[in-house]
C-alpha positions in Angstrom: -86.7 133.9 65.1 -85.0 135.1 68.1 -82.3 137.8 68.2 -79.8 139.0 70.8 -79.7 136.0 73.0 -77.6 136.3 76.1 -74.4 134.2 76.6 -75.0 130.6 77.3 -73.1 127.8 78.4 -72.4 124.8 76.1 -74.9 122.7 78.1 -77.6 125.4 77.8 -77.0 125.6 74.0 -77.2 121.8 73.6 -80.3 121.6 75.7 -82.1 124.3 73.9 -81.3 123.0 70.5 -82.3 119.5 71.5 -85.6 120.8 72.8 -86.2 122.7 69.6 -85.3 119.6 67.5 -87.6 117.5 69.6 -90.6 120.0 68.8 -89.6 120.1 65.2 -89.7 116.3 65.0 -93.2 116.4 66.5 -94.3 119.0 63.8 -92.6 117.0 61.0 -94.3 113.7 62.1 -97.7 115.6 62.3 -97.2 116.8 58.7 -97.1 120.5 59.8 -93.7 121.3 58.6 -91.2 119.9 56.0 -88.3 120.7 58.1 -86.5 123.0 60.5 -83.1 124.7 60.8 -82.3 125.7 64.3 -79.2 127.9 65.0 -78.0 129.2 68.4 -74.6 130.8 69.1 -73.0 129.3 66.0 -74.4 125.8 66.5 -76.8 124.4 63.9 -79.3 121.5 64.0 -81.5 120.5 61.0 -84.5 118.3 61.1 -86.1 117.1 57.9 -87.1 114.1 56.0 -84.4 112.1 54.3 -85.9 113.1 51.0 -85.7 116.8 51.9 -82.0 116.4 53.0 -81.1 114.5 49.7 -82.7 117.4 47.7 -80.9 120.0 49.8 -77.7 118.2 49.3 -78.2 118.0 45.6 -79.1 121.7 45.5 -76.0 122.8 47.3 -73.8 120.5 45.0 -75.2 122.1 42.0 -74.7 125.6 43.5 -71.1 124.9 44.6 -70.2 123.7 41.0 -71.7 127.0 39.5 -70.0 129.1 42.1 -66.7 127.2 41.5 -67.0 127.7 37.7 -67.6 131.4 38.2 -64.6 131.7 40.5 -62.6 129.9 37.8 -63.8 132.3 35.1 -62.9 135.3 37.4 -59.4 133.9 38.0 -59.0 133.5 34.2 -60.2 137.0 33.5 -57.9 138.4 36.2 -54.8 136.6 34.8 -55.6 137.8 31.3 -56.0 141.4 32.5 -52.6 141.3 34.3 -50.7 139.8 31.4 
C-alpha cells in the first residue's frame, strides 16, 4: 500500500496502473495471487480470473439486495414514526 502520492498527470496515473496491472497479471499467471485491485488518485483497475470476478459480482449483488432491504425497512419505520 502507498499513501500520500504526489499529484500525477492522467498519463502518469494510466502508466502506473498499467504497470501494476501487468505485474499483477504475471503473479496471477504464476499462481501467486488470486487477484489484485489497484487504486491511484480515484482510478481503479482490477486484475482477477473470470471465476473470481463472477464470484465477486454475485457477492456484491447479494450484499446490495440486503442493503436495499434494510433501507426499505428503515424508510418504513421512519414513515410509521412520523404518522
